[in-house]
N, C-alpha and C positions, 0 to 999 in steps of 0.2 A: 504493500499499499504506500503510494507516495504521500508527501507532506500535504499536498494539496487536496488529496482525496478524502472524501468524508468517510467516517466509519458506517457500517451498517446501522449501528445503534444511533449515531448522530443524524443519520437520514430520518429517523422516525422519533424526533425530538424537536425541542423548539417551542415550549409552551410559552403563551404571553399571559399576563396578569388577568386579562378578560377571561381566558378560558379555565385558568384556575379557580376563579370566582364562580364561573359557570358550573364547573364541576362539583363545586361546594354546595350550590344551591340544590343539587340533585340530593344530597343527604340532608340538607336543611328540609327540604319538601318531605322526604321520607320520615324524618324526626318529628314533623309538626303533627303528623298523624301517629307516629308510633310512641311518641312522648306520653300521648293520652292513655296508651295502654299500660306503659312502664310506671307511669306516675300515679294516676287518678283511678283508672278502671278497677283496680283491685278494691279500694276503699268504696267506690260506686257499688259494686256487688253487694259488698257486707253491710254497707250502712244506708243505702238507698233502695236497693232491691230485696235486702235481707236475705241472701243467698249464703247457703252454709259453707264455710271454709272447705269442707271435706269434699263437697260436690266441685267447688273451683279447683281445687288441686286435681281431681280426678279430670275434670273437663280439660284441664291444660295438658295433662299427661296424655289423653287421647288425642288431642290436637297435634301434638308433636310425633305421636306414633303415624298420623296420617302425612305429617311433613316428611317421615322417612321415605314415603312413596313419592310424595308432591315435589320435593326439593330435587332430586336427581331428575325428574322428567323435565322439570323447569331447566335444568343446566342442559340437558340433551337437546331441548329444543333450541336454545341459544346456539349450541355448537353445530346443529345439523341443518337447520332451516336455511332457506336462500337468503343470500344477503340482500336487504332492500337498499334502495338508493340513498336511504339515510344512515345506513350503516348496520351492523349486526347487533349492537347491544344498546346504542343510545336512543333508538326508536323506541324502546320499550317505556321509557320515561313518559313518551307522548301517549303511548297505548293505556297506561294504567293511571293517569293524571285524575281523571274524573272518577273512575270506579274506586279508587283508594280513597277519595275523598268522600264520597257516598257511604263506602262501607263504615269509615270512622264515626259518621254521624250516626249510622244505625246502631252502632254499638251502645249508645247513649239514650236512645229514644225509649221513654218510660210510658207505656201504656197504662190506662186506668185499671186498678187493682193490682198492679205489680208492686209487691212488697208490702201491701196492706195487711195481709194475714199470711205471716210466715208459714203457718200450718196448711194453707191452701195456695201455693205459690208456684204450682207446676208450669204455667204459661210462661213465666219469668225465666224459670230454669231453662226451658226449651229455647225460647227466644235468646237467651245469653249465649247458649251453646252453638246455635246456628250462625248468629252474626259474628261470634269470635272466630269461629273456623272460616267463615267467609272472607273477614278481614285478612287473616292469616294467609289464605291463599293469593289473595291481591297483592299483599305486602311482598310475598316471596317473588311474584312477577315484576316487582320492582326492584328487590334488592339483588338477586343473582345477576342479571344484566348489568345492573349499574356497578356492582363490584367488579365484575369482569371487564368494564369499560376502562379501568385504570391500566390496564395490561395492553390496551390497544391504542390509547392517547398517546402514550411515550414510552420508549424503552430505556431511557436514561435513568440510572439509578438515583441521581440527585434530584431530578425532577419528581421522581416517583416519591421520594421522601418529603418533598415540598407539596406535592399533591394530596399526600396523606395528612399532612399538618392542615390543610385548606379543607379537606374533607371533615377531620375532627372539628375544625371551627365551624364548618357548615352544620354539623350534627348539633354542636352546642348552641348555635344561633336558633336552630330550630327547636330545640327543647326549651329555650327561654320562655316562651308564651306560656308554657304549661305552669311554670312556676308562678307566674303573676296569676293565672287562673286558680290555682291552688290556694293563693292567699285570698282570693275573692270569694270562692264559694266554700271553703272550710273556715268556719269563723266560729267565735264564742258568743252565745246568746247574753247579752248585757243583763238582762232581767233575771235569767236562771243561772247563768254561768257555765251552761252545758255546751258541748260542741255540736254544731249542726252543719248540714250541708245545704246550700242554696242551689235548688235545682235549675231554676230559670236562669240564673248566672252561669251555671255549669253549661247548659246547653246551648247558650248564647256564645259562650266562648268556643265549644266544640266545633260549631259551625264556622265561625270566623277562621279558626286555625285549619280547619279542613279546606276551606277555599285558599287560604295562603298556600298550603300545601299543593295544591292543584297548580296555582300560578308559578310556583318555585320550580316545579317538574317541567312545565312548559319552557320555561326561560333557560333551565339546563340543558334540554334537549337543543335549543336553538343556539346556544352558545359553545357546543363542545364539538369535536370532530374526531374520527377514528383513523390516525395516521398510519397504523399497521394494518395492512390490507389482509383479510383470512379468506379462505374458502370453506365452505361447509364440511364438517368431517364427513367420510362416507358411512353411510348407514348399513351396518352388517348386525347379523345376529349375535347377541351378546356383547354388543359394544359398550352399552352403559355399564355393565358389570366389570369389562375389561378396564375402562375408564377408571371407575371407581377403586378397583384394584391397584392400579398404578398410583392414585392418589394416597390411598391408605397405607401403601408401603413407603411413602416418602417420609422421612423423619421430620425435616423441617415443617411440612405443612401439617402432619398428624400431631406434632407437639405444639406448634402455633394454634391449632384447632382447639385443642383442649385448654390452652391458656386463655383463648378468646371466648370459650364457653364459660369459663369461672369469671371472666371480666363481666359478661353480660348478666351472669347470675348475681354477681356482687352489686351491679348498677341497679338492676331491678329490685332487688332485696331492699337496699337501703332507700331507694326512691318511694318504693311503696310502703315499706314498713314505718320508716321515719315519720310519715304523716300520723300515723297511730300513735307513735311514740312521743311526738311533740304536743300532740291534741290532750293525751291522757296522762302520760308519766309526767310531762314537764306543765301540762295544763295550759298551753298557749295555742293561740289561733293567728289568723292573719299572715303576716309576713314571716313570723317565726315557723309556719308550717314548711315554706319552701327554703328557709335560709340554710338548712344543712346542705341541700342541693346545690344552692348558689354558691356557697363557700367551697364546695368540693369541686366545681368546675370554675370558679373564679381564677386558680392559677394558670389555667389553659391561656387566659389572655396575656399573661406575662411569659409563659413558656414557649408560646408559638412562635415568638420573635427570634430566639436564639437557639431552639432544638434542632433546627438543621445544622447549625454551627457544632452543638454538641454532638450529633451523630457523626459529622465529618472527622471530628477530634477523636472520638472515643468509640463510635459504632452504636447501632440500634440495639443488638442485644446487650450491649454493656451498660447503656443507660437505663434501659426498661428493666432490667433484673433489679437493680438497686432502688428504682423508683418503686417498684412493688413491694420490696423489702420495708422500706420508709412507710408505705400505706398499711401493711400489714401490722408494723409496730404502733403506729398512731391507733388503729382500731383496737389493738389489745389493750393500749392505755386507757380508752375510753370504759372499758369494763371497770376498772378500778374506781372510777367515779361514782359508782354504785354505793360506795361506802359512805358518801357526803350527801347532805339533803339535796333534793332535786333542784331546788331553787338556787343553791350555790353551785350546782354541777353544770347548770346551763351553758355558761358561757366558756367555761374549759371544754366542754363537749363541742362546742362551736369551733373554738380553736384548734381542736384535734381534727375536725373535719377539713379544715383548711389545710392541715399539714398533710393528711392523707391525700387530699386532692393534688398537691405537688407531686407526691410519688405517682399516683394513679394515671395524670395526665401524660406523664413521659411515655407511658405505654400507649394511651389512647392516641396520642398524636402520631405514633409510628406503626400501629397495628396493621393499616393498609399496605404501607411501603413493604413491611415485613413479609405480608401476604404476596405482593409481587415477586418478592426474592424467592419465596417458596415455589411459586409457579415458574419463575425461571429455572429453578434447580430441577423441577420435574421434566420440563421442556429439554434441557440440556443432556439431562442424565438419560431420558427415555425417548425423546423425540415427539411426545405427546403434545398436542397443542389445544387440548380439551379445557379451555379456560373456565368456560361455563359450568362445566363438571366440577372442577376444582373449587370454584366459588360455592356452588351449591353443597359441596362436602363441607366447607367451612360454615356456610350459613346454617346447615343442619345442626352442626355441633353449638352454634351460638343459639339455635333454638333450644337444644337440650340445655343450655344455660338457663333459659325461661322456665323449663321444667324444674330445675334446681331451686330456682327463685320461689316458684309456685308452691313447691314442697316445703321450702324453708318458711315463707312467709305465712302460709295457712296452717303448716305445722306448728309454727309458734303461736298463731291465734287459738289453734285447739288446745295447745299445752296450757294456755293461761285461761280457758273457758269462755273465750270471747262471744262465741255465737250464742252459747247459752244466755249470758247475760244480755245481749242485745235483742234477742229473740223474745225475751221476756218483757220488752218495751223500756228498757233503761239502758243508759250508756254510763253508768256509775259502778266503777271496778273497785275491788278489795285491793288493799296494799299488797298482798302476797301476788295477785294477778299483775300488778304493775312493775313489781320486782323482778317478776319473771319475763315480761315484755321487754325491760331493759337488758337483762343478761342476753336474750336472745338477740337483740339489736344490736350488741356489741361483739359478742363471741363469734356469731356466725360469719360476718364479713371479714373478722380477723383471720379466721381459719381459711376463707376462700381466697384471699389476697397473699397469705402466706404460701398456699399451694401454688399459686401463680408464680410467685418469686422463686420457689424452689424448682418448678419446671423450667423457667428461663434459665436459671443458674446450670442446671445439670443435664437438660433434655435438649432444649433447642440449640441445634449446632451452628446456626449461621452468625459466627462472630464477624467482626468488622474484617478481619483477614481473609475470611472465607467468602464473604460477599465481593471484596475486590477480586479475588480469584475466579469468582463465578462470572463477574462482568467480562473478564478476559476469555472465559469458556463460551460464553454467550455470543461474543462477537465472532469466534472462531466458528461456532456452530451455524450462525446466520450467513456468513461468507461460504461455507460448505454447501449449504442448502441453496444459496443463490447461484453458486456455480453449477449446481446439479451433482456434485459429488457425493 
């Protein structure tokens, strides 16, 4: 290669700021809808529809069993269908924009009689199950193509790292409105001092967020393009099983999928369960309901400016493993606050949420860049270019994280007798119930984040040096492919 000749990777790179921004809007649009599920839906089910935590837990497990079939199918559709004039992956943002918005609104529609009599609430149970599974299927139609899009926007490892930062920032921006909505709909009644849910405020907010989600996805579709041109993978008998087998045997992708699974489990657990914790253990409403989540993600605004430099200096694996160790220790320290009165523990708890956020967001900002590295490793090692299948694999593990979260949240509620108390018509809990709530709220995420740190330290193999070597192997692979050798 001469000094004036561009490398194969350089030919498929060169992102501008507007394209980074457009790509970020893709996750902002998805998270505007998905954050309603991660933050509010659990409390809506238990406190408005008065659904049993046991039912919610079983429903989410069944939904994920269906995803075991649904996700690979979507991945294979992305990899094998004829490429449209709009590209292979980005076009799906246009396809799902309206259906995703409608399905998110349907999740929170409360028909007359829902939750009025917990003993005769069958229609609410059926409606919740149908609308939840529908939303999950449509969200899959967005997430798998959107995740795969990163691999065909650019091949440059530095641009992918920056793209991952923008995606994480987009996800955070998309999740912010739900924090405001939580403050407005989960409040304390000034007359009685009890925690209440303002359904009219909740529903208005859901509609607004769903419409914004649709707009973001349309803008993301308009502002991105696929630089890496791909051809449909040939359809042969057993090709889905073959592609999944290749991905499952890839150590970088398998280890990263397990870490991503625990990440989503920890995020969903804290976002859902902290609403209960703040309202009942700390006895606060309004802004306090969303403050732990705000403090957890506030460090992203600080970290995103110099995370690419940290990655360049130390490596993705290196900074994320230590970040998760910090998050685990911070959550473990929260547990020991149980030995002081709740009123005195509130602000130390919030400070530890902030510290945990610094560690957590180092991984959040680099997750998708690490996924791109893992896909490169699969391609160079095996010649497989089934990006959609690889992302369906990663996405399925993330959905397993939702199962872990559902079991953890609803198991904790069952352990403290939450449904028994609420279904009796009261939201007043015994001190022993509140103490159980606090222990669960701190120990469970500490364990999840600790396991993530351990996996990154000892299992995930792509260190800084190995990623640099992978880029060289990728360039050689592309040149051989281009020359037909």
